[in-house]
C-alpha positions in Angstrom: -2.5 -3.5 4.5 2.2 1.3 0.7 7.0 1.2 0.6 4.7 2.4 -1.0 7.7 7.1 -4.4 5.4 4.3 -4.6 2.9 2.8 -7.3 0.2 4.0 -5.4 1.3 7.8 -5.3 1.0 10.8 -7.9 3.2 13.8 -7.9 1.3 17.1 -7.8 2.8 20.4 -9.2 2.1 23.6 -7.4 0.6 26.3 -9.7 2.1 29.6 -8.8 0.1 32.4 -8.3 0.8 36.1 -8.1 -1.6 36.8 -5.6 -2.7 34.1 -3.0 -6.6 33.7 -2.6 -7.8 33.3 1.1 -9.3 29.9 1.2 -12.3 29.3 3.8 -11.6 26.2 5.9 -14.2 24.3 7.6 -12.7 23.8 11.3 -14.3 20.5 11.4 -12.9 19.3 8.1 -9.3 20.4 9.3 -9.9 18.4 12.7 -10.7 15.3 10.4 -7.8 15.8 8.1 -5.4 16.0 11.0 -6.9 12.8 12.1 -6.3 11.1 8.8 -3.1 12.8 8.5 -2.1 11.2 12.1 -3.3 7.5 10.6 -1.2 8.2 7.5 2.0 9.1 9.7 1.5 5.8 11.6 1.1 3.7 8.4 4.0 5.6 6.3 6.9 3.6 5.5 5.3 0.2 6.3 5.1 -0.9 2.7 6.6 -4.4 3.5 5.0 -4.6 7.0 2.3 -7.1 7.4 -1.0 -5.8 8.4 -3.0 -9.6 8.8 -1.1 -12.9 8.4 -3.3 -16.0 8.4 -2.1 -19.0 7.1 0.7 -17.3 5.1 -1.7 -14.7 3.7 -0.1 -11.0 3.6 -1.8 -7.8 3.2 0.7 -4.8 3.4 0.0 -1.9 5.1 0.3 0.3 2.0 -3.2 -0.5 1.2 -4.3 1.0 4.5 -2.4 4.1 3.7 -4.1 4.4 0.3 -7.3 4.0 1.5 -6.6 6.8 3.9 -5.7 9.2 1.1 -8.7 7.9 -1.2 -11.0 8.6 2.0 -10.3 12.6 1.7 -12.7 12.7 -1.3 -15.6 11.8 1.0 -17.5 13.9 3.5 -16.0 15.0 6.6 -18.1 12.6 9.0 -17.6 9.8 6.7 -14.2 10.4 6.6 -13.7 10.6 10.7 -15.8 7.2 11.0 -13.4 5.3 8.6 -10.4 6.9 9.5 -11.2 5.6 13.2 -12.0 2.1 11.8 -8.6 2.2 9.9 -6.8 3.1 13.0 -8.3 0.4 15.2 -7.4 -2.1 12.5 -3.8 -1.2 12.8 -3.8 -1.6 16.9 -1.0 -3.8 18.4 -1.6 -7.2 19.3 0.5 -8.0 22.6 -0.1 -9.6 25.9 1.5 -6.2 27.4 -1.4 -4.0 28.5 -0.9 -0.2 27.8 0.7 1.9 30.2 -1.3 3.7 32.9 -3.3 6.6 31.4 -2.7 5.5 27.9 -5.4 5.7 25.5 -3.9 3.2 23.3 -6.0 0.2 22.2 -4.6 -3.0 22.0 -5.4 -6.7 21.7 -4.5 -9.9 22.8 -5.0 -11.8 19.5 -5.1 -11.3 15.6 -8.8 -13.0 15.6 -9.7 -10.3 18.8 -8.5 -7.5 16.7 -10.0 -8.7 13.5 -13.5 -9.4 15.1 -13.8 -5.6 16.6 -12.3 -4.0 13.4 -15.1 -6.0 11.2 -17.7 -4.6 13.7 -16.3 -1.0 13.3 -16.2 -1.4 9.5 -19.6 -2.7 9.4 -21.2 0.3 11.3 -19.5 2.6 8.7 -20.7 0.7 5.7 -24.2 0.7 7.2 -24.3 4.2 7.9 -22.4 5.8 4.7 -23.3 4.5 1.2 -21.4 4.9 -1.9 -17.4 4.7 -2.0 -17.0 4.9 1.8 -19.3 1.9 2.3 -17.1 0.0 -0.1 -14.3 0.8 1.0 -15.4 -0.4 4.5 -16.4 -3.6 2.8 -12.7 -4.2 1.4 -11.5 -3.9 5.1 -13.9 -6.3 6.3 -13.0 -8.8 3.6 -9.1 -8.1 4.8 -10.2 -8.9 8.4 -12.3 -11.7 7.4 -9.1 -13.6 6.5 -8.0 -13.7 10.1 -11.6 -15.4 11.3 -12.6 -17.3 8.2 -10.2 -17.3 5.5 -12.6 -18.6 2.7 -15.3 -16.4 3.5 -12.7 -13.5 3.2 -11.4 -14.4 0.1 -15.1 -14.7 -1.2 -15.5 -11.3 -0.2 -12.7 -10.3 -2.0 -13.6 -11.8 -5.1 -16.8 -9.9 -5.1 -15.0 -6.7 -4.7 -12.2 -7.3 -7.3 -14.7 -7.6 -10.2 -15.4 -3.9 -9.5 -13.4 -1.4 -11.7 -13.5 1.2 -8.9 -10.3 2.0 -7.2 -11.3 -0.4 -4.4 -11.8 -3.1 -6.9 -8.1 -2.5 -7.8 -7.1 -2.8 -4.2 -9.2 -6.0 -3.6 -7.4 -7.6 -6.9 -4.1 -7.0 -5.4 -5.1 -8.3 -2.1 -6.6 -11.3 -3.9 -3.6 -11.9 -5.8 -1.7 -12.2 -2.6 -3.9 -15.1 -1.4 -3.7 -16.9 -4.5 0.1 -17.1 -4.3 0.1 -17.8 -0.6 -2.3 -20.6 -1.3 0.3 -22.1 -4.0 -2.2 -20.8 -7.0 0.7 -19.4 -9.1 -0.9 -19.3 -12.3 -4.1 -17.3 -10.9 -1.9 -14.8 -8.9 -0.1 -14.1 -12.0 -3.1 -13.6 -14.1 -4.2 -11.1 -11.4 -0.9 -9.1 -11.4 -0.7 -9.2 -15.1 -4.0 -7.4 -15.1 -2.9 -4.9 -12.5 0.3 -4.4 -14.4 -1.4 -3.6 -17.7 -3.7 -0.8 -16.0 -2.5 2.7 -16.8 -3.4 3.1 -12.9 -3.7 0.0 -10.8 -3.7 2.4 -7.6 -0.8 -0.2 -6.1 2.4 0.8 -7.3 3.1 -0.9 -10.5 6.8 -1.3 -9.1 5.4 -3.3 -6.5 2.9 -5.1 -8.7 5.6 -6.0 -10.9 8.1 -7.2 -8.1 5.4 -9.5 -6.8 5.0 -11.1 -10.5 8.5 -11.3 -10.6 8.7 -13.4 -7.6 6.4 -15.8 -8.7 8.3 -15.9 -12.2 11.1 -17.0 -10.0 9.6 -19.5 -8.1 8.1 -21.1 -11.2 11.7 -21.4 -12.6 10.9 -18.9 -15.3 14.3 -16.9 -14.9 14.4 -15.0 -17.8 11.0 -13.3 -17.2 12.0 -12.6 -13.6 15.2 -11.1 -14.6 13.6 -8.8 -17.3 11.1 -7.5 -14.6 13.9 -7.0 -11.8 16.1 -5.0 -14.0 13.3 -2.8 -15.4 12.3 -2.2 -11.9 15.7 -1.3 -10.7 16.7 0.8 -13.9 13.9 2.9 -13.8 14.4 3.5 -10.2 18.1 4.6 -10.7 17.1 6.9 -13.4 14.3 8.7 -11.9 14.3 12.5 -11.3 12.3 14.6 -9.1 10.5 17.7 -10.4 13.8 19.7 -10.1 15.6 17.3 -12.2 17.4 16.0 -9.3 17.8 12.2 -8.8 15.4 10.0 -6.5 16.4 7.9 -3.7 15.6 4.1 -4.8 12.5 2.5 -2.9 13.0 -0.3 -1.0 11.1 -2.3 -3.4 13.5 -1.2 -6.0 16.8 -1.9 -4.0 15.3 -5.5 -3.2 14.6 -6.0 -7.1 18.5 -5.2 -7.6 19.4 -7.4 -5.1 17.2 -10.3 -6.7 19.0 -9.3 -9.8 22.3 -9.8 -8.6 21.4 -13.2 -7.5 20.4 -14.2 -10.8 22.4 -12.2 -13.2 25.4 -10.3 -11.4 26.7 -9.0 -14.8 23.2 -7.3 -15.5 22.8 -5.8 -12.2 26.3 -4.0 -12.6 24.9 -1.8 -15.4 22.5 -0.1 -12.6 24.1 2.4 -10.4 22.2 3.7 -7.4 21.6 7.8 -7.5 24.2 9.2 -5.8 23.3 11.4 -2.6 22.9 15.1 -2.9 26.0 17.0 -1.7 25.0 19.1 1.6 27.9 21.5 0.7 26.9 22.0 -2.9 28.7 21.3 -6.1 26.7 18.4 -7.1 26.1 14.8 -5.9 28.7 13.4 -3.4 31.4 11.2 -5.1 31.2 13.2 -8.5 
């Protein structure tokens, strides 16, 4: 279980107002939002970090962060329950017990953590219906991969048929299992479906990068090169809302590195954005 800014993120422009309106903030909602933000902070920056690994299957942590953000549209009680379950699923696996007085939850094995997480998510799915239940079932499927890989895949297949946001996440996770199982053509088909969507939820940069890696493994060099080039080129030219260059993501930097290995001359066409000069006068080096 996003890195991934990311395929999974949207920029929101703040509307200026002459007079600020006082907005009532529900104290319970405020506490829940703070809890979710805490979970999100723990997941931030882990776009290439492994959440679960079983027989080579990798589900990146960005998925968990996206679900946390999606969860804000649910009611406060459901948010809190799902946020708690997500946090549990991110617990450390270690033989070292927590320090005395620590409230941190740890597990000795991936299997133990997965079993505990499934029970927590199942409780959420049973108690809350609709979108929250669907999100919980997604995480149940992901955790199931650690305990019973085939059963987890079957659950992801069922979720991936939906056109909802969770369906998109399940499709991405399923594509990764296909790739790890050596079913490259099936994985490519799934990534292509996601890449063709207006909003695949998982950043298109990430989807296309995974697609390029499969093309490269299949010896389809030119197709891989074209994708790596487009990822890096777009990232190098990206601007923020103020028109300033945006720092390339780790995925874009990796795409450029892969491009350098495959076609060095083409990689030279891409210049990474220069960092801002803290003393003014434009970017450093200009």
